[in-house]
VOGU-3710 file (C-alpha; in Angstrom, 3 decimals, decimal comma):
1> xxxxxxxxxx> 90,974/84,365/65,613  91,713/88,061/65,327  94,792/87,373/63,269  93,082/85,001/60,871  90,180/87,383/60,322  92,599/90,164/59,707  94,875/88,236/57,383  92,050/86,831/55,268  90,706/90,171/54,340  89,964/91,919/51,099
11> xxxxxxxxxx> 92,863/90,306/49,302  91,659/86,747/49,573  88,396/87,315/47,773  88,889/90,347/45,604  92,554/90,533/44,578  94,062/87,053/44,829  92,646/85,913/41,473  93,961/89,083/39,815  97,415/88,509/41,322  97,427/84,970/39,895
21> xxxxxxxxxx> 96,441/86,400/36,530  99,278/88,916/36,532  102,065/86,889/38,106  101,127/83,376/37,125  100,753/80,511/39,555  104,474/80,022/40,141  105,238/83,629/41,022  102,011/83,996/43,035  103,141/81,203/45,294  106,522/82,966/45,513
31> xxxxxxxxxx> 104,802/86,244/46,451  102,850/84,479/49,168  106,017/82,701/50,326  107,997/85,938/50,565  105,285/87,633/52,547  105,130/84,618/54,844  108,886/84,684/55,515  108,679/88,304/56,621  105,586/87,745/58,735  106,903/84,547/60,336
41> xxxxxxxxxx> 110,147/86,147/61,459  108,158/89,071/62,825  105,738/86,662/64,464  108,636/84,973/66,277  110,001/88,354/67,386  106,591/89,524/68,547  106,215/86,357/70,575  109,618/86,881/72,165  108,813/90,432/73,214  105,267/89,623/74,285
51> xxxxxxxxxx> 106,461/86,863/76,594  109,109/89,043/78,185  107,100/90,654/80,932  103,555/91,903/81,204  101,918/93,294/78,048  99,431/96,134/78,400  97,232/97,860/75,866  98,808/99,500/72,856  99,973/96,500/70,864  103,017/97,037/68,683
61> xxxxxxxxxx> 103,598/100,451/70,175  103,777/99,009/73,676  106,118/96,225/72,590  108,525/98,547/70,802  108,561/101,449/73,231  109,142/99,218/76,252  112,033/97,426/74,625  113,689/100,169/72,545  112,753/103,202/74,607  110,485/106,178/73,949
71> xxxxxxxxxx> 112,397/107,486/70,927  111,559/104,617/68,576  108,371/103,735/70,415  106,999/107,232/70,008  107,822/107,347/66,304  106,301/103,948/65,612  103,290/104,558/67,846  102,181/107,507/65,716  102,873/105,760/62,427  101,268/102,525/63,527
81> xxxxxxxxxx> 98,121/104,236/64,774  97,974/106,121/61,492  98,515/102,933/59,452  95,649/101,284/61,292  93,434/104,256/60,560  94,293/104,015/56,853  93,723/100,249/56,991  90,115/100,977/57,977  89,836/102,839/54,694  91,369/99,958/52,745
91> xxxxxxxxxx> 88,948/97,390/54,117  85,940/99,632/53,713  86,834/100,377/50,087  87,106/96,615/49,520  83,619/96,214/50,987  82,242/99,046/48,896  83,752/97,594/45,703  81,826/94,364/46,244  78,572/96,187/46,891  79,050/98,263/43,771
101> xxxxxxxxxx> 79,706/95,078/41,739  76,401/93,665/42,971  74,647/96,920/42,121  76,207/96,858/38,674  75,030/93,302/37,986  71,509/94,376/38,891  71,887/97,632/37,003  71,130/99,892/39,950  74,185/102,164/40,039  73,613/105,463/41,765
111> xxxxxxxxxx> 76,029/107,746/39,889  79,121/106,013/38,496  81,415/103,326/39,941  83,950/105,599/41,614  81,486/107,849/43,374  79,358/104,904/44,416  82,352/103,402/46,193  82,865/106,734/47,949  79,257/107,042/49,030  78,930/103,467/50,287
121> xxxxxxxxxx> 82,339/103,667/51,982  81,409/106,819/53,849  78,108/105,375/55,059  79,840/102,165/56,172  82,477/104,006/58,184  79,861/106,004/60,013  78,036/102,782/60,951  81,290/101,123/62,055  82,131/104,149/64,199  78,763/103,798/65,894
131> xxxxxxxxxx> 79,341/100,108/66,587  82,843/100,589/68,009  81,747/103,415/70,280  78,746/101,375/71,447  81,104/98,929/73,079  83,638/96,161/72,766  81,648/93,387/74,447  79,776/91,991/71,489  82,363/93,066/68,981  84,531/90,144/70,140
141> xxxxxxxxxx> 81,604/87,710/69,912  80,823/88,932/66,409  84,369/87,998/65,368  83,655/84,279/65,851  80,483/84,453/63,730  82,393/86,296/61,022  85,117/83,657/61,067  82,543/80,911/60,537  81,091/82,770/57,554  84,602/83,179/56,151
151> xxxxxxxxxx> 85,392/79,487/56,446  82,066/78,594/54,818  82,829/80,987/51,971  86,234/79,431/51,381  84,674/75,953/51,431  81,995/77,167/49,027  84,679/78,280/46,579  86,572/74,990/46,794  83,402/72,990/46,106  82,581/75,301/43,243
161> xxxxxxxxxx> 85,857/74,549/41,473  84,817/70,913/41,045  81,476/71,613/39,369  82,098/73,530/36,139  78,806/74,740/34,656  78,334/75,450/31,010  76,885/78,840/31,834  80,186/79,889/33,418  82,421/78,771/30,552  82,051/81,942/28,528
171> xxxxxxxxxx> 83,237/83,814/31,611  86,435/81,801/31,527  85,786/79,076/34,100  86,339/75,532/32,895  87,141/73,440/35,995  90,550/71,877/36,644  92,368/71,595/33,316  96,073/70,911/32,839  96,309/73,217/29,833  94,910/76,135/31,839
181> xxxxxxxxxx> 97,384/75,327/34,612  100,248/75,342/32,107  99,126/78,554/30,479  98,641/80,350/33,802  101,845/79,061/35,378  104,089/81,752/33,930  103,626/85,488/34,467  101,776/87,812/32,126  102,156/91,352/33,475  99,960/94,030/31,902
191> xxxxxxxxxx> 99,268/97,722/32,432  102,890/98,226/33,594  102,487/96,005/36,646  105,673/94,202/37,739  106,427/91,373/40,120  107,124/93,857/42,883  104,061/95,994/42,301  101,943/92,853/42,541  103,808/91,920/45,714  103,082/95,385/47,081
201> xxxxxxxxxx> 99,383/94,945/46,505  99,348/91,496/48,069  101,510/92,247/51,087  98,878/94,102/53,170  96,973/90,818/53,216  99,743/89,452/55,401  99,778/92,408/57,774  97,109/91,035/60,047  99,618/89,289/62,289  99,655/92,052/64,849
211> xxxxxxxxxx> 95,892/92,122/65,259  96,148/89,831/68,246  98,930/91,863/69,801  97,055/95,115/69,197  94,302/94,225/71,592  96,913/92,916/74,044  95,165/94,870/76,765  91,932/92,897/76,374  93,441/89,388/76,367  93,165/87,237/79,475
221> xxxxxxxxxx> 96,656/85,770/79,189  98,533/87,681/76,487  101,784/85,868/77,239  100,619/82,505/75,970  97,862/83,718/73,651  99,965/86,029/71,474  102,670/83,501/70,414  100,245/80,600/69,836  97,607/82,644/68,068  99,980/84,611/65,867
231> xxxxxxxxxx> 102,038/81,663/64,623  99,045/79,360/64,090  97,228/82,063/62,171  100,241/82,609/59,915  100,467/78,891/59,161  96,775/78,306/58,409  96,258/81,422/56,323  99,376/80,814/54,240  98,216/77,305/53,337  94,786/78,608/52,362
241> xxxxxxxxxx> 96,272/81,402/50,228  98,529/78,991/48,358  95,716/76,484/47,866  93,326/79,037/46,452  95,983/80,617/44,242  96,761/77,239/42,661  93,143/76,201/42,217  92,048/79,514/40,710  95,022/79,357/38,389  94,111/75,923/37,140
251> xxxxxxxxxx> 90,397/76,606/36,587  90,040/80,052/35,082  91,631/81,515/31,975  93,100/85,006/31,985  90,660/86,607/29,597  87,088/85,796/28,759  84,368/87,741/26,980  81,412/86,400/28,886  79,659/86,110/25,544  78,020/82,698/24,940
261> xxxxxxxxxx> 78,305/83,079/21,165  82,112/82,911/21,231  82,166/79,109/20,966  84,389/77,800/18,244  82,490/76,323/15,362  85,208/75,889/12,758  88,708/74,654/13,579  90,870/77,801/13,768  94,537/77,368/12,954  96,169/80,329/14,725
271> xxxxxxxxxx> 94,534/79,868/18,149  96,947/78,525/20,745  95,386/79,760/23,975  94,094/77,184/26,449  90,557/78,440/25,851  90,751/77,427/22,200  91,520/73,828/23,112  88,370/73,983/25,187  86,387/75,275/22,200  86,150/78,931/23,124
281> xxxxxxxxxx> 87,668/81,802/21,228  88,432/84,808/23,384  90,929/86,340/20,956  88,676/89,379/20,664  89,953/90,172/24,204  93,131/91,731/22,854  91,301/94,986/23,512  89,477/94,707/26,841  87,142/92,145/28,286  85,287/92,237/31,562
291> xxxxxxxxxx> 85,808/88,609/32,588  88,698/86,281/33,355  91,384/86,449/36,004  92,755/89,736/34,746  89,606/91,696/34,349  87,021/90,469/36,790  87,881/91,106/40,418  84,934/89,013/41,528  86,181/85,728/40,003  85,811/83,916/43,310
301> xxxxxxxxxx> 82,080/84,465/43,479  81,717/83,441/39,825  83,508/80,158/40,420  81,842/79,263/43,679  78,912/76,921/44,115  76,715/79,538/45,754  77,712/83,086/44,826  75,953/85,057/47,618  77,956/83,151/50,213  81,184/84,531/48,748
311> xxxxxxxxxx> 79,704/88,022/48,903  78,838/87,372/52,526  82,424/86,193/53,031  83,765/89,397/51,529  81,452/91,480/53,679  82,429/89,669/56,837  86,161/89,701/56,036  86,292/93,368/55,146  83,989/94,611/57,873  85,630/92,569/60,604
321> xxxxxxxxxx> 89,076/93,766/59,564  87,865/97,333/59,298  86,278/97,105/62,722  89,408/95,579/64,250  91,542/98,374/62,856  89,044/101,013/63,871  89,217/99,696/67,425  92,971/99,217/67,631  94,046/102,559/66,127  92,519/104,717/68,904
331> xxxxxxxxxx> 93,712/102,249/71,556  97,304/102,522/70,333  97,012/106,276/70,087  95,575/106,462/73,585  98,444/104,370/74,985  100,881/106,684/73,188  99,269/109,819/74,603  99,109/108,393/78,115  102,893/108,089/78,082  102,960/111,842/77,334
341> xxxxxxxxxx> 105,736/111,579/74,775  104,140/114,219/72,560  102,765/116,946/74,824  100,545/118,274/72,020  98,409/115,121/71,928  97,679/115,073/75,643  93,955/115,590/75,044  93,586/112,194/73,329  94,726/110,329/76,439  91,388/110,856/78,143
351> xxxxxxxxxx> 89,191/107,762/78,276  85,438/107,552/78,888  83,205/104,992/80,552  84,145/101,973/82,581  86,364/100,540/79,839  88,224/103,798/79,448  87,225/104,044/75,770  89,236/106,649/73,824  86,294/108,451/72,212  88,395/111,359/70,953
361> xxxxxxxxxx> 90,729/108,865/69,307  87,765/107,216/67,559  86,690/110,512/66,048  90,239/111,217/64,821  90,578/107,716/63,316  87,188/108,164/61,643  88,287/111,410/60,006  91,578/109,923/58,728  89,769/106,857/57,351  87,149/109,021/55,673
371> xxxxxxxxxx> 89,852/111,028/53,938  91,417/107,910/52,463  88,102/106,333/51,498  87,580/109,246/49,153  90,565/107,955/47,122  88,407/104,893/46,406  91,233/102,976/44,689  92,286/99,825/46,518  95,541/99,559/44,571  96,563/103,084/45,672
381> xxxxxxxxxx> 95,733/102,646/49,341  97,389/99,247/49,828  101,077/100,239/49,281  100,797/103,180/51,702  99,747/100,863/54,506  102,285/98,221/53,587  105,050/100,714/54,195  103,833/101,804/57,577  103,245/98,243/58,741  106,643/97,184/57,468
391> xxxxxxxxxx> 108,301/99,989/59,412  106,749/98,700/62,606  107,705/95,100/61,762  111,269/96,161/61,087  111,430/97,817/64,486  109,870/94,871/66,291  112,497/92,600/64,767  115,215/95,096/65,489  114,194/95,444/69,110  114,566/91,691/69,662
401> xxxxxxxxxx> 118,032/91,845/68,115  118,895/94,931/70,163  117,681/93,456/73,437  119,655/90,258/72,872  122,714/92,320/71,957  122,485/94,443/75,100  122,588/91,317/77,287  120,322/93,019/79,783  119,533/90,638/82,659  115,889/91,732/82,340
411> xxxxxxxxxx> 115,594/90,260/78,816  114,437/86,691/79,399  111,424/85,887/77,224  109,477/82,723/78,002  109,233/82,069/74,255  112,549/80,474/73,318  112,293/79,908/69,548  113,812/83,163/68,398  117,301/84,067/67,281  118,840/87,515/67,415
421> xxxxxxxxxx> 120,462/87,184/63,964  117,295/85,927/62,306  115,480/88,896/63,835  118,129/91,217/62,401  117,715/89,610/58,961  113,948/90,056/59,381  114,423/93,747/60,127  116,668/94,205/57,078  114,210/92,275/54,888  111,394/94,568/56,017
431> xxxxxxxxxx> 113,436/97,616/55,035  114,269/96,110/51,628  110,639/95,185/51,013  109,625/98,764/51,834  111,810/100,059/49,015  110,706/97,330/46,642  107,045/98,118/47,213  107,268/101,830/46,735  110,522/103,715/46,973  109,113/107,189/47,581
441> xxxxxxxxxx> 106,723/105,997/50,269  109,627/104,147/51,915  111,773/107,274/51,925  108,864/109,251/53,296  108,343/106,689/56,054  112,057/106,781/56,935  112,034/110,567/57,059  108,944/110,604/59,288  110,384/107,988/61,674  113,704/109,806/61,802
451> xxxxxxxxxx> 112,031/113,170/62,345  109,890/111,853/65,197  112,915/110,041/66,639  114,980/113,220/66,673  112,084/115,203/68,138  111,592/112,780/71,015  115,348/112,492/71,652  115,554/116,277/71,792  112,510/116,603/74,068  113,728/113,856/76,454
461> xxxxxxxxxx> 110,362/112,784/77,889  110,577/111,985/81,565  109,915/108,252/81,278  111,959/105,294/82,328  110,989/101,899/80,993  114,264/100,057/81,366  114,619/99,843/77,598  117,343/97,930/75,797  118,776/101,237/74,564  119,705/102,046/78,165
471> xxxxxxxxxx> 121,121/98,557/78,596  123,298/98,932/75,506  124,527/102,369/76,581  125,574/100,850/79,889  127,286/97,927/78,192  129,247/100,243/75,885  130,314/102,484/78,757  131,436/99,479/80,751  133,440/97,962/77,911  135,115/101,261/77,056
481> xxxxxxxxxx> 136,014/101,967/80,680  137,628/98,570/81,020  139,486/98,967/77,733  140,676/102,376/78,897  142,113/100,925/82,105  144,515/98,824/80,097  146,078/101,912/78,509  148,977/103,703/80,197  148,505/107,428/80,736  150,332/109,603/78,258
491> xxxxxxxxxx> 151,140/113,226/78,816  149,535/114,191/75,478  146,239/112,855/76,762  146,415/114,570/80,129  143,120/116,152/81,119  142,331/118,073/84,261  139,871/115,744/85,971  138,480/117,752/88,810  137,089/116,805/92,160  135,291/119,935/93,355
501> xxxxxxxxxx> 134,428/120,310/96,988  131,127/122,037/96,289  128,917/120,833/99,058  125,448/120,933/97,519  126,115/121,713/93,826  123,508/124,467/93,688  125,083/126,233/96,658  128,170/127,428/94,734  127,163/127,863/91,100  130,086/130,133/90,220
511> xxxxxxxxxx> 132,566/127,444/91,249  130,762/124,905/89,084  130,469/127,085/86,013  134,098/128,144/86,110  135,391/124,594/86,464  132,887/123,426/83,864  134,449/125,929/81,489  137,670/123,928/81,422  136,346/120,383/81,962  133,259/120,319/79,713
521> xxxxxxxxxx> 133,730/117,657/77,016  137,398/117,501/78,055  137,706/115,909/81,443  135,853/114,461/84,349  134,107/116,664/86,878  132,933/115,267/90,190  131,094/117,380/92,741  132,133/116,146/96,145  129,776/116,729/99,063  130,793/115,758/102,586
531> xxxxxxxxxx> 127,882/115,115/104,949  128,802/115,488/108,605  126,766/114,820/111,689  124,875/111,830/113,064  125,216/108,831/110,785  121,582/107,779/110,424  120,383/111,238/109,564  123,243/111,685/107,083  122,608/108,362/105,352  118,975/109,340/104,720
541> xxxxxxxxxx> 120,090/112,657/103,266  122,690/110,955/101,080  120,159/108,855/99,202  117,676/111,673/98,606  120,421/114,122/97,612  122,039/111,749/95,163  119,059/111,602/92,824  118,081/115,203/93,402  121,437/116,822/92,668  122,336/114,554/89,760
551> xxxxxxxxxx> 119,031/115,656/88,202  119,886/119,270/88,987  123,243/118,931/87,235  121,654/117,378/84,146  118,919/119,992/84,057  121,517/122,758/84,169  123,449/121,057/81,339  126,432/120,335/83,578  128,517/117,407/82,434  129,378/116,315/85,930
561> xxxxxxxxxx> 128,806/113,627/88,538  127,675/114,123/92,089  129,479/112,165/94,805  128,292/112,489/98,412  130,111/110,848/101,339  129,517/110,731/105,073  132,474/111,525/107,309  133,357/112,847/110,772  134,856/116,064/109,439  135,715/117,746/106,165
571> xxxxxxxxxx> 139,258/116,413/106,063  138,208/112,771/106,368  135,535/113,287/103,750  138,044/114,891/101,424  140,435/111,988/101,878  137,704/109,436/101,186  136,716/111,237/98,002  140,274/111,694/96,760  141,045/108,032/97,283  137,821/106,460/96,109
581> xxxxxxxxxx> 136,091/108,764/93,608  136,179/107,768/89,970  136,593/104,530/88,098  139,685/103,103/86,421  141,269/105,820/84,298  138,332/108,125/84,951  139,662/109,349/88,276  140,142/112,903/89,424  143,695/114,299/89,459  142,964/117,851/90,590
591> xxxxxxxxxx> 141,290/119,070/93,771  139,284/122,273/93,385  138,190/124,227/96,447  136,716/127,645/97,030  138,685/130,133/99,108  137,715/130,099/102,788  136,567/133,692/103,039  135,510/133,790/106,701  138,687/132,228/108,122  139,342/135,091/110,511
601> xxxxxxxxxx> 135,908/134,959/112,141  135,461/131,189/112,326  136,946/128,448/114,443  140,656/128,099/113,686  140,367/124,313/113,857  138,339/124,504/110,656  141,115/126,475/109,022  143,543/123,789/110,111  141,324/121,148/108,466  141,010/123,256/105,328
611> xxxxxxxxxx> 144,748/123,644/104,873  145,385/119,997/105,618  143,133/119,211/102,644  145,792/120,758/100,380  148,545/118,676/101,929  146,428/115,534/101,618  145,867/116,320/97,946  149,614/116,710/97,301  150,204/113,433/99,154  147,954/111,520/96,727
621> xxxxxxxxxx> 149,556/113,264/93,728  146,695/115,654/93,030  147,032/119,167/91,716  145,252/121,872/93,740  143,175/124,803/92,515  141,816/127,435/94,904  139,174/129,725/93,437  138,402/133,081/94,989  135,683/135,588/94,067  135,715/138,852/96,020
631> xxxxxxxxxx> 131,977/138,574/96,661  132,259/134,975/97,858  130,923/131,715/96,391  128,327/130,302/98,745  124,764/131,385/97,944  122,974/128,630/99,880  121,428/131,169/102,283  119,843/132,932/99,299  118,299/129,823/97,753  114,612/129,958/97,145
641> xxxxxxxxxx> 114,400/133,746/97,304  115,056/135,146/93,862  115,611/138,860/93,693  112,476/139,241/91,539  109,978/137,216/93,513  110,814/138,207/97,095  109,044/141,229/98,509  112,017/142,503/100,504  114,885/143,546/98,230  118,234/141,902/98,998
651> xxxxxxxxxx> 120,849/144,038/100,665  123,793/145,194/98,556  126,212/142,419/99,531  123,709/139,670/98,817  122,738/141,209/95,512  126,386/141,447/94,473  126,895/137,848/95,560  123,980/136,661/93,420  125,226/138,585/90,378  128,731/137,229/90,858
661> xxxxxxxxxx> 127,434/133,681/91,140  126,094/133,751/87,600  128,896/135,755/85,957  130,491/132,742/84,240  127,228/131,713/82,562  127,278/134,772/80,357  129,375/135,247/77,241  132,689/136,792/78,233  133,502/139,669/75,883  136,887/140,721/74,525
671> xxxxxxxxxx> 139,072/140,839/77,581  142,059/139,126/79,110  142,850/135,990/81,005  146,021/136,799/82,910  148,385/133,967/83,711  151,015/134,569/86,377  153,405/131,676/85,928  155,783/132,103/88,799  157,137/128,614/89,256  157,030/125,464/87,198
681> xxxxxxxxxx> 154,468/122,993/88,491  154,282/120,808/85,371  152,273/123,332/83,345  148,783/123,033/84,873  148,812/126,808/85,406  149,080/127,263/81,629  146,854/124,394/80,528  143,750/125,555/82,430  143,571/129,034/80,842  144,198/127,510/77,416
691> xxxxxxxxxx> 141,274/125,083/77,891  139,027/127,909/79,060  139,670/129,877/75,854  138,586/126,908/73,716  134,996/127,286/74,964  132,363/129,277/73,116  131,660/131,758/75,919  135,354/132,531/76,366  136,643/132,385/72,814  137,152/136,158/72,509
701> xxxxxxxxxx> 139,428/136,316/75,547  143,191/136,686/75,081  145,817/135,054/77,269  148,479/137,346/78,759  151,440/135,702/80,462  153,377/137,298/83,349  156,695/135,880/84,549  159,285/136,996/87,059  162,754/137,970/85,833  165,814/140,095/86,441
711> xxxxxxxxxx> 165,746/143,696/85,345  168,851/143,382/83,138  167,563/140,288/81,232  163,963/141,245/80,530  164,186/140,934/76,723  166,041/137,664/76,897  163,483/136,185/79,293  160,578/137,333/77,184  162,037/135,763/74,033  162,748/132,507/75,844
721> xxxxxxxxxx> 159,181/132,394/77,153  157,691/133,180/73,723  159,643/130,301/72,178  158,506/127,978/74,935  154,842/128,919/74,519  154,936/128,534/70,752  156,481/125,094/71,221  153,572/124,282/73,527  151,274/125,653/70,772  149,481/127,958/73,196
731> xxxxxxxxxx> 148,254/131,258/71,755  149,032/134,317/73,808  148,611/138,012/73,153  151,384/139,371/75,339  154,240/138,384/77,657  155,235/140,623/80,552  158,498/140,069/82,409  158,339/141,627/85,870  161,765/142,790/86,959  160,496/144,471/90,106
741> xxxxxxxxxx> 158,985/141,363/91,614  161,426/141,184/94,537  161,351/144,831/95,683  160,016/145,566/99,122  156,269/146,243/99,347  154,807/149,588/100,426  154,862/150,406/104,101  151,108/150,752/104,499  150,571/147,281/102,996  153,065/145,706/105,390
751> xxxxxxxxxx> 151,298/147,442/108,257  147,943/146,174/107,075  149,316/142,631/106,982  150,711/142,849/110,471  147,427/144,153/111,742  145,635/141,218/110,109  147,789/138,553/111,757  147,943/140,237/115,161  145,092/138,197/116,767  146,798/134,945/115,732
761> xxxxxxxxxx> 150,305/135,601/117,084  151,773/133,754/119,991  154,253/136,506/121,134  156,336/133,897/122,945  159,110/136,403/123,726  156,788/138,392/126,006  155,626/135,315/127,924  157,265/132,797/130,211  158,648/129,704/128,512  156,150/127,240/130,051
771> xxxxxxxxxx> 153,074/129,343/129,276  154,255/129,784/125,698  154,861/126,031/125,200  151,485/125,161/126,701  149,742/127,647/124,415  151,555/126,392/121,323  150,465/122,863/122,184  146,779/123,776/122,617  146,621/126,111/119,645  149,097/124,825/117,063
781> xxxxxxxxxx> 147,875/127,336/114,468  149,321/130,330/116,307  152,150/132,239/114,604  155,442/132,301/116,552  157,815/135,292/116,359  160,547/132,966/115,218  158,485/131,722/112,297  157,491/135,215/111,273  161,130/136,270/111,112  162,120/133,114/109,253
791> xxxxxxxxxx> 159,546/133,579/106,463  159,754/137,338/106,216  160,873/137,342/102,576  158,052/135,004/101,611  155,537/137,210/103,413  156,807/140,307/101,624  156,683/138,450/98,342  152,901/137,773/98,677  152,188/141,397/99,631  154,296/142,649/96,709
801> xxxxxxxxxx> 152,568/140,295/94,250  149,197/141,659/95,323  150,424/145,178/94,501  151,621/144,027/91,074  148,365/142,172/90,413  146,359/145,295/91,187  148,618/147,304/88,899  148,560/144,977/85,869  145,521/142,690/86,128  142,758/144,662/87,800
811> xxxxxxxxxx> 140,762/144,651/84,534  141,260/140,985/83,638  138,238/138,717/83,430  140,015/136,084/85,386  143,505/135,626/86,831  145,274/132,281/86,935  148,239/132,258/89,284  150,642/129,823/90,874  149,563/128,891/94,395  152,213/129,488/97,079
821> xxxxxxxxxx> 152,862/126,270/98,988  154,141/125,923/102,529  155,952/122,862/103,835  153,710/120,631/105,894  154,165/121,359/109,591  156,688/124,146/109,035  154,303/127,041/108,546  151,370/127,552/110,895  147,891/127,580/109,403  147,209/131,172/110,356
831> xxxxxxxxxx> 150,281/132,471/108,568  149,551/130,435/105,459  145,961/131,677/105,293  147,239/135,217/105,822  149,519/134,794/102,788  146,665/133,617/100,601  144,480/136,448/101,892  147,186/139,064/101,265  147,933/137,683/97,811  144,390/137,479/96,488
841> xxxxxxxxxx> 142,455/140,287/98,117  140,518/142,946/96,131  141,075/141,341/92,740  138,949/139,954/89,873  138,124/136,227/90,121  141,413/134,444/90,748  142,436/130,812/90,411  145,452/129,814/92,465  146,805/126,732/90,743  149,462/124,258/91,750
851> xxxxxxxxxx> 150,074/121,128/89,680  151,518/117,992/91,233  154,805/118,521/89,343  153,805/115,974/86,768  154,305/117,368/83,283  151,003/118,135/81,530  152,203/119,977/78,420  154,218/118,534/75,533  156,264/119,856/72,661  155,179/116,974/70,440
//
């Protein structure tokens, strides 16, 4: 009922006869047919969406936003609400035109035609606003009465065509005559109208098809009502339009004077028009007449048996349509605001009364409608609306196509008579029709939709409706991942894909930011978090943490994944992650850990676990990166107390720790990244600094390369290295060859080292054999005298390197250095940790890197 009332609106009674006059019967039927094709396809799509799940209030907006996501939904919601508000103006102007015609016939015009339309329109809108605010209950009942009046009016017209009266002949109405049909069959465009401009004026008459869907919230069973109602309404109204177009075209001539004296007395020779054959001469109409299809908009009431009934029909058609639009525009807008896609419109979401009526929306709609009523030209208002409605139709059709394309399991409409390709054609047709109707309005509509789309995409409203856009994103990701798995790795495409043992990601921000600097938009970054402790407790934490930390990463613009596991200890957890994290080719190949700063105070078993992580990583062909900041990495004990908000100031160490934790978020000025490439590990040590310098925050930093060499061949080594680096196409600012790398370190440094390892030595020479063996068994991490002697050169080497680092790189922003590796089981944990400590102490942030000896740089 809603749809039929809305479709038979102003056009049927006021403009259809004029369209037949301009386009001729043949093309009029074509115009109606074209409009029907577009509306039928959209009707099928609407039915498909409406039967896929529960439909709430908000009509087209609800349908589109829930299937295509908030970006399109938000754009269309605004436009659609606006189009409905303008539609109120269109219908009211149609109503006012009729009233003014009646006034003119009785000679009681107030000012002139234009201003009369404005005055009557304004008064009408105010009354309509009052009715719609008063309540919906009887508004629905009124619709049925209005429909009856409409049907009577149409019947009245049809009867009228069979009883031609002599008094109406001067006005151009002669009853069904073949010669009139022949004359009116072809087009006769005047006043620079074209086929498409006529189509543009007719098309809004077909836009009523969403009226049923717009009040979706008030229907008892929208799922069955929307498809049946919409498609039936399209069928019935189309037949009526075609019927009336043909009958008007065969009864009424295009021009008539309305003057009774224009009967033909003498046989004229040069008169060929159909009217002449019927003994009337309207040739004086070359100038301008006020009757006939072309000139009199109120032909229908002239033809009909009982004219006032047609006027009543016009009143009921226009007012009911205006009322329907006035009700649906605020409802759509309210639904849009409730979803809080545009924060600025939040105030319109508020509803009043038991039906949650959007009063503020009504006022807004009223103001928009009033503005357009002041235009007072039906032919100007109609194309504007057509464009907005067409944009929403195009998107409804597109969303059916999109949902079918995404193959989401949730897309299973109960209405089966739709086809994704037909919907796509429908969407394209809508876009073409938009341009045909009015190219500048179409461009404007596109720009508005695109602008709103970009705005919403940028704002990322926090809504999740399971839209088909998400489904398609998933499908694409899945297909690409599978396609990627079929491709062999190539060294040119090597990327450091890092598994970072962060614990909770927000506990060690510096670690994240530094790794992010060389993996962002380049490689994969997974934050591993090992939960230890009782299983049930840990499992609960896992699920809450997963959502929480992934959100945290996204909010902080980190392109990373969060992967928690539950394990007995850190080593098991690390092994699980290294074996199972990732998907297909998107698997980590580098383990990143922070340096264990408190190894001397803690339990040595933890140190043992920590070092075994490295060995495990080498076993599964991972590279290893150890990152050390002098201040430390872990700020979890400072969380929740920012230096500003807390009353007690942080002590110096904590303050330094906090500052250090955010140092990689700032822009790094002109300074150096020092690379100490001491042994070939496949080139990871060089690749990481290069990737860091490609990022915006680091682009001013220069790479300096340090290599070991013999004193007598320094120049030769430097040249060889420069050639190598230029072949690798890595920019560097300087190469230093260190000839003094193997000299013995300073005495005080050796003493300091010995003092550091003293608590961890076994001193087996001073003890009895059995005691020593027993101790070594219980505490395998202890350093034996034998071992210390055996690795003396290696120990001295680490101490010496630390001296050189302090000499050359103390001002660098960041140092990247080869990580010394000890054979598994040959070097005790304590000694190995002591080496790392001695090597990296009191320096700027340092990355100790060791590739897995797989080549990562190429000449080609």
